[in-house]
N, C-alpha and C positions, 0 to 999 in steps of 0.2 A: 504494500500501499504506500503510495507517494505521500510525503509530508502536507502536500498542497492539498490533498483531499481531507485533510485531518482540521484544517486552519480555515477559519473564514476567507473568503476570497479577498474582501474588502479591507483586511488588516494587515499592514506589514509592520512586523517590529519583532519582539523577542519571542523566542520561546524554550520554554523549559521542562524538559522531559525528568519526570519523578518516577523511579523505581524503589517498590516497598512491597511491605505486607501489613494488612490490617491489626494483626496483632502485634507487631514488632515494635516494642517501646521506644526505640528512638526514632521510628518513624512517626508515632502516638505524639510524642514529645514536641515534634518539630512542626507539627501539623497547624496549631495557631498562628505561626509566625508566616508558614506558606500561606494560609488563607488571607492574612492581613497584606502579606505583599501581593495576592493577586488582586485583592479589592482595591489597593492603592494604584496599581499600575494597568488594570486591565482595560481601561479606557485609553489608555496611549497606547495599547496593541500588545500588549504583554499577555501572551497565552501559556497554558501549562497544559502538557501531556501526561495523565495520570498512566503509569503502567505497572497493573497489581501483580505481585509473583503469587498470591494466593491459588490456589487449586480449584475453588468452589465458586462459581458465580453467582448464586444465591446469597452466600455469605457475604460476600463481597457488596452485593445491592442493598442487603438489611444494613451493613456499616454504613454505606453512602447515604442512605436515607435518614439515619440518626446524625450526621454530621452536617452542620451547617455550614455553606460557604464552599462547599467543594463542588461548584459548578462546573468546572473544567470537564472534558473528555475523559474517560477512564476506559482503559483496555485491560484485560485479562490474559495473561502468558498461558500458553497451552504447550504442556510438554510432549514431544513426540512419544507415543506408547502408552499415554495417560487418558 
């Protein structure tokens, strides 16, 4: 998938790729700072692409519903053979 297909066509700016797990303490601890940065700079063209290293989409979706402010695209990695 091309990066251009993931970002809004009208925005030219920065893109920050985040890789993490919903249950990882360092990821959870940094989340308020990530959300604040996104809110502050999104109108200026800043975009985040989230890549979850979790293995179950339903658990990721439940986590995202509870976390306010994570409105950027979230993708789930899929390992071959799983």
